LOVEX-310181 format. One record per residue (C-alpha): residue number from 0; z, y, x; residue in one letter. Coordinates in steps of 0.001 Angstrom, whole numbers. Layout:
N
ATOM    n       zz       yy       xx  res
ATOM  NUM        Z        Y        X    A
...
This chain:
428
ATOM    n       zz       yy       xx  res
ATOM    0        0        0        0    M
ATOM    1     -861     3499     1147    K
ATOM    2     2600     4794      239    L
ATOM    3     4344     2307     2556    L
ATOM    4     1799     2910     5328    D
ATOM    5     2507     6633     5252    I
ATOM    6     6265     6037     5162    A
ATOM    7     6095     3611     8106    F
ATOM    8     3987     6060    10124    K
ATOM    9     6489     8866     9625    D
ATOM   10     9417     6602    10457    M
ATOM   11     7685     5476    13646    T
ATOM   12     7176     9095    14612    R
ATOM   13    10865     9861    14071    S
ATOM   14    12109     6888    16082    F
ATOM   15     9773     7736    18982    R
ATOM   16    11427    11114    19395    S
ATOM   17    14128    11147    22053    A
ATOM   18    15821    14136    20403    N
ATOM   19    15880    12382    17046    A
ATOM   20    17403     9230    18540    L
ATOM   21    20011    11349    20311    M
ATOM   22    21143    12975    17062    F
ATOM   23    20877     9813    14984    M
ATOM   24    22699     7320    17189    F
ATOM   25    23854     8544    20612    V
ATOM   26    25919    11614    19711    I
ATOM   27    27954    10030    16865    P
ATOM   28    28797     6998    19010    L
ATOM   29    29405     9149    22093    L
ATOM   30    31863    11467    20331    V
ATOM   31    33754     8498    18893    S
ATOM   32    33690     6808    22287    G
ATOM   33    35296     9881    23860    M
ATOM   34    38196     9621    21431    F
ATOM   35    38436     5898    22161    A
ATOM   36    38720     6715    25859    F
ATOM   37    41367     9381    25183    M
ATOM   38    43457     6834    23252    F
ATOM   39    42661     4052    25712    G
ATOM   40    46229     2743    25727    N
ATOM   41    45641     1529    22174    L
ATOM   42    42494     -441    23012    V
ATOM   43    42489    -4189    22323    H
ATOM   44    45432    -4050    19955    G
ATOM   45    47734    -1983    22145    G
ATOM   46    51168    -1249    20699    K
ATOM   47    53434     1728    20536    F
ATOM   48    56177     1504    23142    N
ATOM   49    59238     3705    22775    L
ATOM   50    60456     4790    26233    P
ATOM   51    64059     3976    27120    R
ATOM   52    66479     6609    25903    I
ATOM   53    68915     7990    28485    R
ATOM   54    72374     7852    26910    L
ATOM   55    75667     8907    28467    V
ATOM   56    78974     7711    26984    V
ATOM   57    82414     9209    27568    A
ATOM   58    85233     6915    26330    N
ATOM   59    88404     9001    26257    I
ATOM   60    90280     6614    23962    D
ATOM   61    92262     5109    26850    H
ATOM   62    95530     4296    25050    N
ATOM   63    93861     2763    22031    A
ATOM   64    95632      -57    20196    P
ATOM   65    94308    -3442    21202    R
ATOM   66    92198    -5514    18861    L
ATOM   67    94162    -8332    17274    Q
ATOM   68    93473   -11481    19237    G
ATOM   69    91665    -9544    21978    G
ATOM   70    88094   -10339    22928    S
ATOM   71    88226   -13794    21399    N
ATOM   72    88234   -12212    17934    N
ATOM   73    84959   -10329    18470    I
ATOM   74    81828   -11983    17026    P
ATOM   75    78896   -12690    19279    G
ATOM   76    79035   -12432    23080    S
ATOM   77    80618    -8981    23340    L
ATOM   78    83897    -8384    25161    H
ATOM   79    86263    -5536    24278    A
ATOM   80    89993    -4984    23988    N
ATOM   81    89821    -1973    21650    S
ATOM   82    87533     -523    19030    L
ATOM   83    86376     2177    21461    A
ATOM   84    85446     -471    24021    E
ATOM   85    83591    -2356    21256    L
ATOM   86    81402      707    20601    V
ATOM   87    80562      909    24299    V
ATOM   88    79896    -2838    24451    A
ATOM   89    77451    -2619    21562    V
ATOM   90    75501      190    23243    L
ATOM   91    75415    -1770    26518    Q
ATOM   92    74550    -5115    24917    S
ATOM   93    71475    -7108    25926    E
ATOM   94    69831    -6341    22593    D
ATOM   95    69801    -2657    23546    M
ATOM   96    68656    -2876    27166    T
ATOM   97    64970    -2409    26333    D
ATOM   98    65779      667    24272    L
ATOM   99    68776     2346    25925    L
ATOM  100    69648     3325    29474    E
ATOM  101    73435     3746    29215    V
ATOM  102    75676     5384    31804    S
ATOM  103    79443     5945    31570    L
ATOM  104    81283     9137    32538    V
ATOM  105    85037     9806    32611    P
ATOM  106    85259    12897    30371    D
ATOM  107    83521    14854    27639    A
ATOM  108    82596    17871    29792    D
ATOM  109    80698    15681    32228    T
ATOM  110    78826    14013    29353    A
ATOM  111    77780    17337    27851    R
ATOM  112    76765    18675    31276    A
ATOM  113    74438    15730    31850    K
ATOM  114    72649    16511    28580    V
ATOM  115    72485    20236    29406    D
ATOM  116    70980    19415    32826    N
ATOM  117    68408    17040    31268    R
ATOM  118    69934    14050    33066    Q
ATOM  119    70496    12433    29661    A
ATOM  120    69026    12880    26225    Q
ATOM  121    72146    12111    24206    V
ATOM  122    75884    12036    24864    A
ATOM  123    78299    10001    22744    V
ATOM  124    81943    11022    23156    I
ATOM  125    84678     8703    21865    I
ATOM  126    87754    10911    21251    P
ATOM  127    91250     9997    22347    A
ATOM  128    92500     9021    18882    D
ATOM  129    89373     7220    17713    F
ATOM  130    90849     3705    17418    S
ATOM  131    94117     4912    15866    R
ATOM  132    92242     6966    13289    Q
ATOM  133    90189     3922    12357    F
ATOM  134    93239     1652    12156    A
ATOM  135    94873     4006     9663    D
ATOM  136    93503     3128     6224    L
ATOM  137    94100     6685     5058    N
ATOM  138    92273     8442     7882    R
ATOM  139    88674     8663     9115    Q
ATOM  140    87506     7994    12656    A
ATOM  141    84741    10180    14091    E
ATOM  142    82497    10093    17149    L
ATOM  143    81139    13216    18821    E
ATOM  144    77356    13265    19093    F
ATOM  145    75792    15709    21597    Y
ATOM  146    72007    15890    22034    Q
ATOM  147    69203    17823    23686    D
ATOM  148    68055    20191    20887    P
ATOM  149    64429    19971    22026    T
ATOM  150    64255    16225    21313    L
ATOM  151    63910    14409    18002    T
ATOM  152    62967    10728    18307    I
ATOM  153    65495     9631    20937    G
ATOM  154    68543    11284    19320    P
ATOM  155    67566    10006    15870    E
ATOM  156    67335     6453    17228    V
ATOM  157    70834     6684    18726    I
ATOM  158    72165     8265    15544    R
ATOM  159    70661     5443    13487    S
ATOM  160    72229     2758    15706    I
ATOM  161    75675     4335    15590    L
ATOM  162    75477     5029    11865    S
ATOM  163    74623     1429    11041    Q
ATOM  164    77337       71    13330    F
ATOM  165    80031     2437    12056    M
ATOM  166    79025     1793     8447    D
ATOM  167    79487    -1914     9112    S
ATOM  168    82976    -1320    10529    L
ATOM  169    83792      965     7620    A
ATOM  170    82903    -1890     5274    G
ATOM  171    85508    -4071     6975    V
ATOM  172    88062    -1296     6590    K
ATOM  173    87277     -876     2910    I
ATOM  174    87494    -4646     2341    A
ATOM  175    90913    -4727     4009    A
ATOM  176    92138    -1760     1948    D
ATOM  177    91036    -3352    -1320    L
ATOM  178    92566    -6704     -351    A
ATOM  179    95945    -5063      391    I
ATOM  180    95898    -3168    -2910    D
ATOM  181    95071    -6362    -4808    A
ATOM  182    97778    -8410    -3070    S
ATOM  183   101072    -7794    -4882    L
ATOM  184   103164    -9537    -2243    D
ATOM  185   101011    -8096      626    Q
ATOM  186    99986   -11542     1824    D
ATOM  187    98245   -10577     5071    Y
ATOM  188    96846   -14088     5520    S
ATOM  189    94920   -13499     2293    L
ATOM  190    93714   -10178     3684    V
ATOM  191    92405   -11989     6721    G
ATOM  192    90517   -14457     4527    Q
ATOM  193    88949   -11606     2559    V
ATOM  194    87791    -9911     5758    I
ATOM  195    86440   -13181     7114    Q
ATOM  196    84528   -13745     3852    R
ATOM  197    83168   -10203     4042    Y
ATOM  198    81926   -10838     7573    L
ATOM  199    80140   -13997     6449    E
ATOM  200    78439   -12324     3477    I
ATOM  201    77281    -9281     5438    T
ATOM  202    76325   -11386     8515    Q
ATOM  203    78578    -9261    10691    L
ATOM  204    80050   -12474    12014    G
ATOM  205    77050   -12662    14312    E
ATOM  206    76488   -10370    17274    D
ATOM  207    77429    -6820    16101    P
ATOM  208    74845    -5360    18457    G
ATOM  209    71998    -7424    17050    K
ATOM  210    69338    -6019    14737    D
ATOM  211    70962    -2591    14463    L
ATOM  212    67501    -1088    14839    L
ATOM  213    64173    -2655    13982    D
ATOM  214    61145     -812    15384    I
ATOM  215    57850    -1632    13774    H
ATOM  216    54633       70    12749    A
ATOM  217    54461     1279     9154    P
ATOM  218    52163     -752     6912    P
ATOM  219    48644      611     6988    S
ATOM  220    46831     1517     3800    T
ATOM  221    43575      766     5589    Q
ATOM  222    42118    -2605     6451    A
ATOM  223    41979    -1772    10169    N
ATOM  224    44888    -3480    11928    D
ATOM  225    43800    -2305    15361    N
ATOM  226    45515     1044    16158    P
ATOM  227    42336     2221    17896    L
ATOM  228    40257     1494    14796    A
ATOM  229    42670     3466    12601    R
ATOM  230    42249     6502    14855    I
ATOM  231    38515     6237    15439    I
ATOM  232    37411     5194    11928    A
ATOM  233    37678     8621    10213    P
ATOM  234    36203    10361    13255    I
ATOM  235    33288     7960    13433    M
ATOM  236    32790     8192     9675    G
ATOM  237    32712    11977     9825    G
ATOM  238    30215    11974    12689    M
ATOM  239    28015     9475    10857    M
ATOM  240    27911    11597     7710    I
ATOM  241    27512    14837     9645    F
ATOM  242    24416    13592    11472    Y
ATOM  243    23009    11711     8479    A
ATOM  244    22426    15096     6851    F
ATOM  245    20822    16327    10071    Y
ATOM  246    18506    13337    10041    T
ATOM  247    17590    13856     6398    G
ATOM  248    16552    17451     7055    T
ATOM  249    14810    16684    10343    A
ATOM  250    12801    13830     8824    S
ATOM  251    11697    15954     5878    A
ATOM  252    10638    18647     8352    E
ATOM  253     7708    16414     9317    S
ATOM  254     5934    17720     6190    I
ATOM  255     6017    21255     7570    L
ATOM  256     5094    20074    11066    T
ATOM  257     2006    18232     9837    E
ATOM  258     1075    21241     7768    E
ATOM  259     1140    23416    10876    E
ATOM  260     -840    20800    12844    E
ATOM  261    -3392    20698     9996    R
ATOM  262    -3026    16913     9685    T
ATOM  263    -1489    17169     6245    L
ATOM  264    -4492    19081     4931    Q
ATOM  265    -6820    16435     6315    R
ATOM  266    -4792    13759     4533    L
ATOM  267    -5263    15637     1289    F
ATOM  268    -9039    15411     1696    T
ATOM  269    -8934    11599     1787    T
ATOM  270    -9246     9436    -1347    P
ATOM  271    -5484     8873    -1275    T
ATOM  272    -3884    10880    -4095    P
ATOM  273    -1752    13839    -2991    Q
ATOM  274     1203    12481    -4966    S
ATOM  275     1037     9239    -2973    T
ATOM  276      965    11118      326    I
ATOM  277     3995    13231     -542    L
ATOM  278     5844    10226    -2009    S
ATOM  279     5257     8258     1195    G
ATOM  280     6650    11080     3298    K
ATOM  281     9689    11425     1052    L
ATOM  282    10249     7672     1160    L
ATOM  283    10217     7852     4950    A
ATOM  284    13122    10292     4819    V
ATOM  285    15244     7879     2739    F
ATOM  286    14363     4851     4879    L
ATOM  287    15130     6684     8122    T
ATOM  288    18611     7654     6983    V
ATOM  289    19223     4103     5727    I
ATOM  290    18357     2718     9155    V
ATOM  291    20560     5311    10848    Q
ATOM  292    23636     4584     8751    M
ATOM  293    23162      809     8918    S
ATOM  294    22939      879    12713    V
ATOM  295    25962     3186    13061    L
ATOM  296    28086     1085    10707    L
ATOM  297    27247    -2113    12582    A
ATOM  298    27549     -564    16060    A
ATOM  299    30919     1069    15339    S
ATOM  300    32224    -2222    13973    H
ATOM  301    31191    -4074    17127    L
ATOM  302    32226    -1370    19621    L
ATOM  303    35451      -76    18052    F
ATOM  304    36468    -2871    15667    G
ATOM  305    36228     -615    12612    I
ATOM  306    36370    -2331     9239    F
ATOM  307    34730       42     6791    W
ATOM  308    35911    -1752     3657    G
ATOM  309    34581    -4229     1126    Q
ATOM  310    30828    -4617      772    L
ATOM  311    30439    -3127    -2727    V
ATOM  312    32438      110    -2159    P
ATOM  313    30819      683     1243    V
ATOM  314    27400      -13     -253    G
ATOM  315    28017     2589    -2962    L
ATOM  316    29026     5158     -356    V
ATOM  317    25966     4414     1792    V
ATOM  318    23606     4721    -1194    I
ATOM  319    25199     7995    -2272    G
ATOM  320    25130     9409     1259    T
ATOM  321    21525     8362     1903    V
ATOM  322    20324     9854    -1388    C
ATOM  323    22248    13123    -1057    S
ATOM  324    21379    13704     2629    S
ATOM  325    17703    12868     2152    S
ATOM  326    17275    14900    -1032    S
ATOM  327    19143    17840      502    M
ATOM  328    16763    17674     3475    G
ATOM  329    13771    17685     1116    I
ATOM  330    15160    20657     -805    F
ATOM  331    15955    22687     2328    I
ATOM  332    12486    22144     3800    N
ATOM  333    10882    23135      518    S
ATOM  334    12475    26558      995    L
ATOM  335    11120    27050     4526    L
ATOM  336     7802    28698     5347    R
ATOM  337     7363    26812     8627    D
ATOM  338     9185    24578    11108    S
ATOM  339    10261    27560    13219    K
ATOM  340    12841    28418    10591    Q
ATOM  341    14322    24942    11046    G
ATOM  342    16353    26088    14042    G
ATOM  343    18246    28569    11894    V
ATOM  344    18886    25861     9295    V
ATOM  345    20045    23319    11865    F
ATOM  346    22293    25750    13682    G
ATOM  347    23611    27485    10587    G
ATOM  348    23403    25878     7167    V
ATOM  349    23852    22223     8161    L
ATOM  350    26562    22957    10706    T
ATOM  351    28532    25123     8266    L
ATOM  352    28278    22716     5330    T
ATOM  353    29011    19774     7618    G
ATOM  354    32174    21397     8976    M
ATOM  355    33339    22246     5461    I
ATOM  356    32737    18676     4356    G
ATOM  357    34818    17315     7248    M
ATOM  358    37892    19455     6553    V
ATOM  359    39844    16393     5406    R
ATOM  360    39165    14633     8703    I
ATOM  361    40015    17660    10833    F
ATOM  362    43313    18114     8963    A
ATOM  363    44105    14387     8682    M
ATOM  364    47810    13850     8048    G
ATOM  365    48523    17490     7159    A
ATOM  366    49539    18513     3610    P
ATOM  367    46496    20800     3572    F
ATOM  368    44177    17776     3874    A
ATOM  369    45136    16228      546    S
ATOM  370    45423    19457    -1422    G
ATOM  371    43443    22602     -887    L
ATOM  372    41521    21023     1994    G
ATOM  373    40044    18351     -243    E
ATOM  374    39085    20886    -2892    M
ATOM  375    37302    23039     -301    V
ATOM  376    35408    20065     1153    S
ATOM  377    34063    19066    -2263    L
ATOM  378    31986    22231    -2634    I
ATOM  379    29352    20598     -393    V
ATOM  380    27751    17119     -656    P
ATOM  381    29064    16151     2793    Q
ATOM  382    32604    16455     1423    G
ATOM  383    31866    13933    -1331    W
ATOM  384    30395    11533     1218    A
ATOM  385    33529    11828     3377    V
ATOM  386    35698    11304      314    R
ATOM  387    33830     8140     -645    G
ATOM  388    34042     6695     2848    L
ATOM  389    37789     7354     3084    L
ATOM  390    38238     5738     -325    Q
ATOM  391    36359     2627      807    A
ATOM  392    38378     2379     4029    M
ATOM  393    41646     2847     2124    S
ATOM  394    40707       17     -269    A
ATOM  395    40951     2229    -3336    E
ATOM  396    39807      726    -6662    P
ATOM  397    36000      351    -6859    P
ATOM  398    36019     2635    -9904    G
ATOM  399    37182     5571    -7751    N
ATOM  400    34424     4944    -5218    V
ATOM  401    31863     4547    -8018    L
ATOM  402    32827     7914    -9476    L
ATOM  403    32397     9574    -6074    T
ATOM  404    29026     7873    -5586    A
ATOM  405    27876     9064    -9028    L
ATOM  406    28721    12649    -8111    V
ATOM  407    26669    12265    -4920    M
ATOM  408    23757    10931    -6980    L
ATOM  409    23980    14003    -9232    V
ATOM  410    23753    16195    -6115    W
ATOM  411    20781    14091    -5038    S
ATOM  412    18995    14402    -8363    L
ATOM  413    19315    18186    -8396    V
ATOM  414    18117    18529    -4792    F
ATOM  415    15272    16017    -5193    F
ATOM  416    13823    17452    -8406    I
ATOM  417    14006    21011    -7086    S
ATOM  418    12481    20079    -3716    G
ATOM  419     9636    17971    -5133    V
ATOM  420     8706    20653    -7656    Q
ATOM  421     8515    23278    -4936    R
ATOM  422     6366    21054    -2707    F
ATOM  423     4052    20225    -5597    N
ATOM  424     3535    23905    -6374    R
ATOM  425     3033    24605    -2697    R
ATOM  426      277    22038    -2272    Y
ATOM  427    -1212    22241    -5764    A
């Protein structure tokens, strides 16, 4: 068929152009590859490693009452003669060695000075009456927590560990208090049984320093388990959409180029109907963008391990993006007098609309991205394409993706009808 022959000829011309290949394939993959290199520590399933936190402890509770039964009464493998020593033992336990770098100092001033001089991130000061305050059922024991004000993660980790441990001890204290109130004859053997039962139920009878903090990655809403893929996927998707619209406009520009070279006029003098010639050239635009997006989707999956989503949602996004980018390219070229004006379009209109459409990606994770940013991006077709791709990657219901794709098809219909009508009047 003549229509397919014309489309194949135009596609061949596009893929023979080094500049076209650069914009279609090399630049999107190169930009994404640069980000992959920047986050190279996450390649091949790398994991987040929290550096050891420098902690200094000052135990001033020297004359603390001894724990009943001494160290033999402490669960697990810890050894301590008082409650204050138990706190220190927990922080120095084997379960904490990968997370904490603990050093002991004799007094509170030295502990605070080490934090002020950046020799430690956090200081924990156990006051002189800490154990006695805890032993008194009517009083509350407190630890002093001193941190570097410029830090957040390290101090919060220490605070979490101490809070969980002290809450566990407070539970024992509450259980003892309730058991004494319930025992009319103050049978302390019964109190001991209650506390022992409490320890068994709450699993505090195991090592007190175990599982006080569990560090793990939050569950991802995307199907990409590789940390690198989660970072690169939106960037690669944005680049793919950004340059798909460039390709759509550049491919449609071949109509103006052939008009200037006088080859289009010669085609019109052949027996092939003018409508067939124009339809073949427009078909070439759609097919070129389809090839571009298919190659980029497959290449990014192989190179960066990106999983774009299920076949149907991704297919809907690709169809919507191909139609909207191609029809927008046809419409824009129908407004131009010659190919020389294409430079202004490429450098201005497409860049501006592309940047607006990628606002959600630029502001990823910020409140602006899901509110006003999304509304701003949807004033251009690129924004709808980005929205559809993010929906597919986030495994949103197919109905949401379908609605986005339908909006893109409406954009496409408006652009296509307007562009074809203008070309028909131009070459009537």
